[in-house]
LOTORBA-253584 format. One record per atom (N, C-alpha, C): residue in one letter; atom name; x negated, y negated, z. Coordinates in steps of 0.05 Angstrom, whole numbers, padded with zeros to 5 digits. Each point is the difference from the previous one (the first is absolute). Layout:
BEGIN
{A,CA,{X,Y,Z}} ...
***
This chain:
BEGIN
{M,N,{-01196,-00592,02591}} {M,CA,{00009,00001,00021}} {M,C,{00006,00021,00004}} {S,N,{-00007,00017,00026}} {S,CA,{-00020,00016,-00002}} {S,C,{00028,00019,00032}} {M,N,{00002,00023,-00005}} {M,CA,{00026,00012,00018}} {M,C,{-00014,00009,00026}} {S,N,{00017,-00008,00015}} {S,CA,{-00011,00005,00030}} {S,C,{-00011,00025,00006}} {K,N,{-00024,00002,00022}} {K,CA,{-00023,00018,00006}} {K,C,{00017,00021,00001}} {H,N,{00022,00002,00020}} {H,CA,{-00004,00022,00013}} {H,C,{00025,00021,-00024}} {R,N,{-00003,00012,-00005}} {R,CA,{00011,00013,-00010}} {R,C,{00026,00023,00021}} {V,N,{00025,00016,-00015}} {V,CA,{00004,00006,00006}} {V,C,{00005,00022,-00013}} {S,N,{-00013,00032,00015}} {S,CA,{00003,00016,-00011}} {S,C,{00027,00015,-00007}} {R,N,{00011,00024,-00016}} {R,CA,{00013,00008,-00012}} {R,C,{00015,00014,00031}} {R,N,{-00007,00015,00016}} {R,CA,{00005,00016,00021}} {R,C,{00006,-00021,00021}} {Q,N,{-00007,-00028,-00001}} {Q,CA,{-00003,-00023,00022}} {Q,C,{00041,-00010,-00008}} {F,N,{00003,-00010,-00031}} {F,CA,{00021,00009,-00010}} {F,C,{00019,00010,00000}} {L,N,{-00009,00024,-00001}} {L,CA,{00019,00020,00017}} {L,C,{00000,00005,00025}} {T,N,{-00006,-00007,00014}} {T,CA,{00005,00001,00032}} {T,C,{00021,-00033,00010}} {Y,N,{-00020,-00019,-00014}} {Y,CA,{00015,-00026,00007}} {Y,C,{00041,00004,-00023}} {T,N,{-00001,00003,-00004}} {T,CA,{00029,00021,-00024}} {T,C,{00017,00003,00015}} {L,N,{-00010,00027,00004}} {L,CA,{00019,00023,00013}} {L,C,{00003,-00015,00032}} {T,N,{-00021,-00011,00020}} {T,CA,{00005,-00020,00021}} {T,C,{00018,-00013,00004}} {G,N,{00008,-00021,-00023}} {G,CA,{00015,-00019,-00006}} {G,C,{00033,00015,-00003}} {V,N,{-00003,00017,-00020}} {V,CA,{00036,00016,-00005}} {V,C,{-00004,00020,00036}} {G,N,{-00014,00011,00000}} {G,CA,{00008,00016,00029}} {G,C,{00011,-00025,00016}} {G,N,{-00016,-00022,00007}} {G,CA,{00016,-00010,00019}} {G,C,{00022,-00018,-00011}} {F,N,{00012,00000,-00024}} {F,CA,{00016,-00009,00000}} {F,C,{00022,00013,-00003}} {M,N,{00001,00030,-00005}} {M,CA,{00015,00025,-00004}} {M,C,{00003,00003,00035}} {A,N,{-00019,-00004,00021}} {A,CA,{00014,00011,00021}} {A,C,{00009,-00022,00015}} {A,N,{00001,-00036,-00006}} {A,CA,{00007,-00021,00016}} {A,C,{00034,00009,-00020}} {G,N,{00005,00000,-00020}} {G,CA,{00023,00005,-00013}} {G,C,{00021,00031,00022}} {M,N,{-00009,00016,00004}} {M,CA,{-00008,00022,00019}} {M,C,{00017,-00005,00027}} {L,N,{-00020,-00011,00019}} {L,CA,{00004,-00016,00015}} {L,C,{00014,-00023,00011}} {M,N,{00014,-00013,-00019}} {M,CA,{00006,-00025,00009}} {M,C,{00039,00003,-00003}} {P,N,{00016,00021,-00007}} {P,CA,{00019,00008,00004}} {P,C,{00005,00020,00035}} {M,N,{-00007,00008,00000}} {M,CA,{-00025,00015,00031}} {M,C,{-00004,-00015,00018}} {V,N,{-00008,-00025,00006}} {V,CA,{-00011,-00020,00016}} {V,C,{00028,-00011,00004}} {R,N,{00010,-00018,-00033}} {R,CA,{00033,-00013,00003}} {R,C,{00014,00011,00021}} {F,N,{00010,00032,-00005}} {F,CA,{00012,00023,00019}} {F,C,{-00005,-00003,00021}} {A,N,{-00027,-00001,00012}} {A,CA,{-00002,00004,00025}} {A,C,{00004,-00015,00009}} {I,N,{00002,-00032,-00007}} {I,CA,{-00006,-00031,00019}} {I,C,{00024,-00008,-00016}} {D,N,{00015,00010,-00015}} {D,CA,{00041,-00010,00000}} {D,C,{00017,-00020,00016}} {P,N,{00000,00032,00013}} {P,CA,{00013,-00013,00019}} {P,C,{00000,-00018,00035}} {V,N,{-00034,00009,-00011}} {V,CA,{-00006,-00023,00025}} {V,C,{00000,-00017,-00002}} {L,N,{00005,-00014,-00027}} {L,CA,{00002,-00031,-00012}} {L,C,{00025,-00011,-00004}} {T,N,{00022,00021,00001}} {T,CA,{00029,-00004,-00014}} {T,C,{00018,-00025,00019}} {A,N,{00001,-00021,-00006}} {A,CA,{00016,-00004,00024}} {A,C,{00022,-00006,-00002}} {E,N,{00006,00016,00021}} {E,CA,{00032,-00004,00009}} {E,C,{00025,-00014,00000}} {A,N,{00018,00004,-00009}} {A,CA,{00017,-00026,-00005}} {A,C,{00019,00003,00031}} {G,N,{-00007,00002,00022}} {G,CA,{00030,00004,00027}} {G,C,{-00003,-00022,00018}} {G,N,{00021,00009,00009}} {G,CA,{00004,-00018,00014}} {G,C,{-00012,-00003,00037}} {D,N,{00005,-00025,00005}} {D,CA,{-00013,00011,00031}} {D,C,{00017,00005,00019}} {F,N,{00019,-00004,-00001}} {F,CA,{00029,00011,00017}} {F,C,{00021,00018,-00006}} {I,N,{00009,00021,00019}} {I,CA,{00002,00019,-00007}} {I,C,{00039,00005,00014}} {A,N,{00012,00006,-00010}} {A,CA,{00023,00005,00010}} {A,C,{00004,00023,00020}} {T,N,{00018,-00009,00020}} {T,CA,{-00002,00027,00026}} {T,C,{00036,00001,-00010}} {P,N,{00007,00014,00012}} {P,CA,{00027,00015,-00006}} {P,C,{00024,-00014,00020}} {L,N,{-00014,-00017,00020}} {L,CA,{00010,-00021,00023}} {L,C,{00016,-00024,-00022}} {K,N,{00017,00003,00006}} {K,CA,{00019,-00028,-00002}} {K,C,{-00004,-00016,00017}} {I,N,{00007,-00035,-00009}} {I,CA,{-00010,-00031,00022}} {I,C,{00033,00001,00022}} {K,N,{00016,00013,-00013}} {K,CA,{00024,-00003,00012}} {K,C,{-00009,00030,00033}} {D,N,{-00013,00007,-00014}} {D,CA,{00005,00032,00022}} {D,C,{-00023,-00007,00026}} {I,N,{-00009,-00028,00002}} {I,CA,{-00025,00000,00019}} {I,C,{00016,-00014,00019}} {T,N,{-00011,00002,00023}} {T,CA,{00008,-00005,00027}} {T,C,{-00021,00000,00013}} {A,N,{-00006,-00015,00027}} {A,CA,{-00012,-00014,00016}} {A,C,{-00011,00028,00014}} {E,N,{00002,00024,00004}} {E,CA,{-00005,00026,00004}} {E,C,{-00024,00007,-00022}} {P,N,{-00024,00009,00016}} {P,CA,{-00023,00002,-00024}} {P,C,{00011,00027,-00012}} {Q,N,{-00009,00010,-00028}} {Q,CA,{00007,00023,-00020}} {Q,C,{-00021,00004,-00010}} {R,N,{-00003,00027,-00004}} {R,CA,{-00019,00017,-00027}} {R,C,{00011,-00001,-00016}} {V,N,{-00018,-00015,-00019}} {V,CA,{00015,00009,-00028}} {V,C,{-00045,-00001,-00014}} {D,N,{00014,00026,-00017}} {D,CA,{-00014,00017,-00013}} {D,C,{00002,-00013,-00036}} {F,N,{-00015,-00005,-00008}} {F,CA,{00008,-00005,-00031}} {F,C,{-00032,00013,-00016}} {T,N,{00002,00021,-00016}} {T,CA,{-00021,00011,-00024}} {T,C,{-00001,-00021,-00020}} {F,N,{-00032,00007,-00014}} {F,CA,{-00007,-00017,-00020}} {F,C,{-00017,00017,-00014}} {E,N,{-00006,-00004,-00035}} {E,CA,{-00016,00020,-00010}} {E,C,{-00026,-00019,00006}} {Q,N,{-00013,00018,00007}} {Q,CA,{-00036,-00009,-00002}} {Q,C,{-00011,00006,-00027}} {K,N,{-00020,-00014,-00019}} {K,CA,{-00009,00017,-00016}} {K,C,{-00045,-00009,00015}} {D,N,{-00010,00022,-00006}} {D,CA,{-00018,-00012,00010}} {D,C,{-00028,00022,-00023}} {A,N,{-00002,-00019,-00013}} {A,CA,{-00012,00007,-00035}} {A,C,{00022,00013,-00016}} {W,N,{-00016,00036,-00002}} {W,CA,{00012,00023,-00007}} {W,C,{00024,00012,00015}} {Y,N,{00005,-00010,00032}} {Y,CA,{00019,00019,00024}} {Y,C,{00020,-00022,00011}} {T,N,{00023,00012,-00015}} {T,CA,{00027,-00012,00012}} {T,C,{00015,00030,00020}} {S,N,{-00004,-00022,00020}} {S,CA,{00018,00001,00026}} {S,C,{00014,-00015,00017}} {D,N,{00030,00007,00003}} {D,CA,{00027,-00008,00010}} {D,C,{-00011,-00014,00031}} {V,N,{-00004,-00009,00012}} {V,CA,{-00011,-00009,00028}} {V,C,{00019,-00018,00009}} {T,N,{00003,00017,00030}} {T,CA,{00034,-00019,00013}} {T,C,{-00011,-00013,00034}} {N,N,{00002,-00020,-00004}} {N,CA,{00002,-00016,00028}} {N,C,{00024,-00006,00012}} {T,N,{-00010,-00011,00020}} {T,CA,{00005,-00008,00025}} {T,C,{00011,-00023,00010}} {A,N,{00020,-00015,00008}} {A,CA,{00005,-00025,00015}} {A,C,{00023,00003,00011}} {W,N,{-00007,-00019,00024}} {W,CA,{00021,-00017,00022}} {W,C,{00015,-00022,-00018}} {V,N,{00018,-00001,00002}} {V,CA,{00006,-00031,-00002}} {V,C,{00035,00002,00017}} {Y,N,{00000,-00027,00002}} {Y,CA,{00020,-00012,00022}} {Y,C,{00001,-00022,-00007}} {K,N,{00026,-00022,00008}} {K,CA,{-00006,-00034,-00010}} {K,C,{00007,-00008,00035}} {D,N,{-00021,-00020,00007}} {D,CA,{00004,-00012,00011}} {D,C,{00013,-00014,00012}} {E,N,{-00006,-00028,00019}} {E,CA,{00014,-00009,00023}} {E,C,{00015,-00017,-00030}} {Q,N,{-00007,-00025,-00008}} {Q,CA,{-00009,-00010,-00029}} {Q,C,{00004,00021,-00025}} {D,N,{00028,00017,00009}} {D,CA,{00000,00012,-00022}} {D,C,{-00016,00007,-00024}} {N,N,{-00029,00000,-00006}} {N,CA,{-00015,00009,-00004}} {N,C,{-00001,00025,-00013}} {I,N,{-00010,00016,-00022}} {I,CA,{-00001,00032,00003}} {I,C,{-00048,-00002,00012}} {V,N,{00006,00024,00015}} {V,CA,{-00036,00002,00005}} {V,C,{-00004,00027,-00006}} {A,N,{-00019,-00004,-00025}} {A,CA,{00002,00039,00012}} {A,C,{-00037,00002,00002}} {L,N,{-00001,00017,00012}} {L,CA,{-00027,00004,00024}} {L,C,{-00002,00034,-00028}} {S,N,{-00032,00003,00008}} {S,CA,{-00017,00020,-00007}} {S,C,{-00002,00016,00027}} {P,N,{00019,00028,-00008}} {P,CA,{-00013,00016,00026}} {P,C,{-00024,00021,00009}} {V,N,{-00025,-00015,-00016}} {V,CA,{-00021,00008,00017}} {V,C,{-00015,-00014,00009}} {C,N,{00004,00018,00023}} {C,CA,{-00018,-00019,00021}} {C,C,{-00032,-00007,-00001}} {K,N,{-00003,-00027,00013}} {K,CA,{-00028,-00015,-00007}} {K,C,{-00019,00019,00023}} {H,N,{00005,00011,00004}} {H,CA,{-00026,00014,00007}} {H,C,{-00013,00016,-00006}} {L,N,{00012,00027,-00003}} {L,CA,{-00018,00024,-00017}} {L,C,{00031,00008,-00024}} {G,N,{00012,-00009,-00009}} {G,CA,{00020,00003,-00012}} {G,C,{00023,00010,-00002}} {C,N,{-00001,00017,00022}} {C,CA,{00029,00022,00004}} {C,C,{00019,-00021,-00008}} {T,N,{00027,00011,-00006}} {T,CA,{00026,-00005,00014}} {T,C,{00018,-00014,00013}} {V,N,{00008,-00018,-00003}} {V,CA,{00014,-00009,00018}} {V,C,{00034,00003,-00004}} {A,N,{00009,00002,00032}} {A,CA,{00034,-00003,-00010}} {A,C,{00010,-00021,00023}} {W,N,{00031,-00003,-00011}} {W,CA,{00022,-00022,00013}} {W,C,{00004,00017,00033}} {G,N,{00001,-00011,00015}} {G,CA,{00009,00013,00038}} {G,C,{00008,00020,-00009}} {T,N,{-00030,00015,00004}} {T,CA,{-00011,00033,00006}} {T,C,{-00008,-00001,00030}} {D,N,{-00014,-00018,00006}} {D,CA,{-00005,-00003,00031}} {D,C,{00024,-00003,00017}} {K,N,{00010,00017,00025}} {K,CA,{00014,-00005,00015}} {K,C,{-00008,-00022,00014}} {T,N,{-00019,-00001,00005}} {T,CA,{-00003,-00021,00028}} {T,C,{00009,-00036,-00018}} {H,N,{-00014,00008,-00017}} {H,CA,{00000,-00018,-00024}} {H,C,{00017,-00015,-00026}} {P,N,{00029,00009,-00005}} {P,CA,{00009,00008,-00023}} {P,C,{00014,-00023,-00011}} {E,N,{-00016,-00022,00003}} {E,CA,{00002,-00029,-00019}} {E,C,{-00025,-00001,-00007}} {Q,N,{-00024,00023,-00003}} {Q,CA,{-00008,-00011,-00011}} {Q,C,{-00016,00021,-00026}} {F,N,{-00024,00001,-00023}} {F,CA,{-00009,00016,-00008}} {F,C,{-00019,00017,00008}} {F,N,{00003,00026,00005}} {F,CA,{-00026,00008,00010}} {F,C,{-00012,00025,-00018}} {C,N,{-00027,00008,00013}} {C,CA,{-00007,00015,-00020}} {C,C,{-00004,00018,00020}} {P,N,{-00002,00024,-00004}} {P,CA,{-00015,00016,00019}} {P,C,{-00021,00018,00000}} {C,N,{-00015,-00008,-00020}} {C,CA,{-00029,00016,00001}} {C,C,{-00020,-00013,00030}} {H,N,{00005,-00037,00000}} {H,CA,{-00014,-00001,00026}} {H,C,{00012,-00020,00015}} {F,N,{00031,00012,00008}} {F,CA,{00023,-00021,00005}} {F,C,{-00006,-00039,-00004}} {G,N,{00002,-00007,-00019}} {G,CA,{-00010,-00020,-00011}} {G,C,{00035,-00011,-00006}} {R,N,{00005,-00021,00000}} {R,CA,{00028,-00021,-00001}} {R,C,{-00012,-00024,-00010}} {Y,N,{00024,-00004,-00010}} {Y,CA,{00013,-00013,-00032}} {Y,C,{00017,-00025,00024}} {T,N,{00017,-00027,00002}} {T,CA,{00018,-00016,-00006}} {T,C,{00009,00007,-00019}} {K,N,{00024,-00012,-00004}} {K,CA,{00020,00017,-00019}} {K,C,{-00007,-00022,-00022}} {D,N,{-00013,-00031,00002}} {D,CA,{-00010,-00016,-00023}} {D,C,{-00023,00014,-00008}} {G,N,{-00014,00025,00009}} {G,CA,{-00035,00018,-00010}} {G,C,{-00014,-00016,00012}} {T,N,{00002,-00016,00027}} {T,CA,{-00031,-00010,00011}} {T,C,{-00001,00023,00025}} {N,N,{-00023,00011,-00004}} {N,CA,{-00017,00020,00019}} {N,C,{00003,-00015,00029}} {V,N,{00009,00020,00027}} {V,CA,{00006,-00011,00021}} {V,C,{-00037,00014,00011}} {K,N,{00009,-00031,00014}} {K,CA,{-00032,00002,00007}} {K,C,{-00007,00019,00024}} {G,N,{-00027,00008,-00002}} {G,CA,{-00004,00020,00026}} {G,C,{00006,00026,-00012}} {T,N,{00013,00014,-00025}} {T,CA,{00016,00022,-00028}} {T,C,{-00036,-00001,-00014}} {P,N,{00000,00029,-00004}} {P,CA,{-00023,-00005,-00026}} {P,C,{-00016,-00018,-00018}} {P,N,{00031,00003,-00008}} {P,CA,{00008,-00021,-00030}} {P,C,{-00017,-00023,-00003}} {I,N,{-00019,-00001,-00017}} {I,CA,{-00012,-00024,-00004}} {I,C,{00010,-00026,-00014}} {A,N,{00016,00003,-00016}} {A,CA,{00013,-00023,-00018}} {A,C,{00032,00004,00007}} {P,N,{00013,-00014,-00022}} {P,CA,{00033,-00003,-00005}} {P,C,{00003,00020,-00017}} {L,N,{00018,00020,-00014}} {L,CA,{00013,00004,-00018}} {L,C,{-00006,-00008,-00023}} {D,N,{-00007,00007,-00019}} {D,CA,{00014,-00009,-00031}} {D,C,{00015,-00008,-00003}} {V,N,{00011,-00023,-00027}} {V,CA,{00038,00002,-00001}} {V,C,{-00015,-00004,-00031}} {Y,N,{00024,00009,00002}} {Y,CA,{00003,00012,-00046}} {Y,C,{00023,-00029,-00001}} {P,N,{-00023,-00020,-00024}} {P,CA,{00010,-00017,-00021}} {P,C,{00037,00014,00000}} {L,N,{00010,-00019,-00005}} {L,CA,{00024,00010,-00005}} {L,C,{00023,-00012,-00029}} {Q,N,{00016,00000,-00019}} {Q,CA,{00017,-00004,-00016}} {Q,C,{00028,00007,00013}} {E,N,{00028,-00009,-00017}} {E,CA,{00021,00014,00003}} {E,C,{00011,-00007,-00035}} {K,N,{00010,00035,-00020}} {K,CA,{-00001,-00010,-00026}} {K,C,{00028,00024,-00001}} {D,N,{00015,-00014,-00004}} {D,CA,{00031,00016,-00013}} {D,C,{00011,00013,00033}} {G,N,{00001,-00018,00029}} {G,CA,{00004,00012,00017}} {G,C,{-00024,00022,00009}} {L,N,{-00013,00005,-00011}} {L,CA,{-00027,00022,00010}} {L,C,{-00026,-00021,00018}} {L,N,{-00011,00018,00011}} {L,CA,{-00022,-00017,00021}} {L,C,{-00022,00025,-00015}} {Y,N,{-00016,-00028,-00009}} {Y,CA,{-00023,00011,-00024}} {Y,C,{-00028,-00012,00027}} {L,N,{-00018,00022,-00002}} {L,CA,{-00021,-00003,00017}} {L,C,{-00027,-00003,-00009}} {G,N,{-00019,-00019,00003}} {G,CA,{-00022,00005,-00002}} {G,C,{-00026,00010,00015}} {K,N,{-00024,-00009,-00017}} {K,CA,{-00015,00019,00015}} {K,C,{-00014,-00015,00029}} {A,N,{00001,00034,00021}} {A,CA,{-00014,-00021,00028}} {A,C,{-00015,-00018,00010}} {E,N,{00011,-00030,00012}} {E,CA,{-00019,-00006,-00001}} {E,C,{-00008,-00014,00033}} {P,N,{-00034,00006,00002}} {P,CA,{00002,-00004,00036}} {P,C,{00001,-00040,00006}} {R,N,{00009,00008,00028}} {R,CA,{00000,-00030,00008}} {R,C,{-00018,00003,00021}} {T,N,{-00006,-00036,00005}} {T,CA,{-00024,-00003,00022}} {T,C,{00011,-00006,00033}} {K,N,{00032,-00007,-00006}} {K,CA,{-00003,-00011,00028}} {K,C,{00001,00028,00019}} {E,N,{-00022,00006,00014}} {E,CA,{-00001,00019,00026}} {E,C,{00013,-00017,00029}} {A,N,{00008,00027,00009}} {A,CA,{00015,00002,00029}} {A,C,{-00016,-00011,00021}} 
***
């Protein structure tokens, strides 16, 4: 039996061996660094979808009231406290309604009863947009869609709000 016609020289053997060992050592050093860099992005958080507000269910009336609520937001390595706002009231059927204050025209903040000519409506001062009490955009004003609504829950007598969701009903 004959050996292969292609023989490996000492120089080639050392090159192959050193390249293999060097690659193995480089991979051993780089893997912890890569894991450190991408681990926070891949880590799943066990957070809830609903955030507690300071508003008690028994304190909600038919008059819309502004509720500010704060939650911790984590973006990979950066953690920050975010404050959101909702307009909360009880409708004619005694159901709780929570509306987002973000105008659907250009994203300004709407407020309840600040327009002297229409005191029973939400008013956007940026371009004089108006919404009815249920958040429906008033025809002939700049907003193109109704205000978003927050899904809500009651727990231990407090109001919990989820992420604001758009409605499809238009004026």
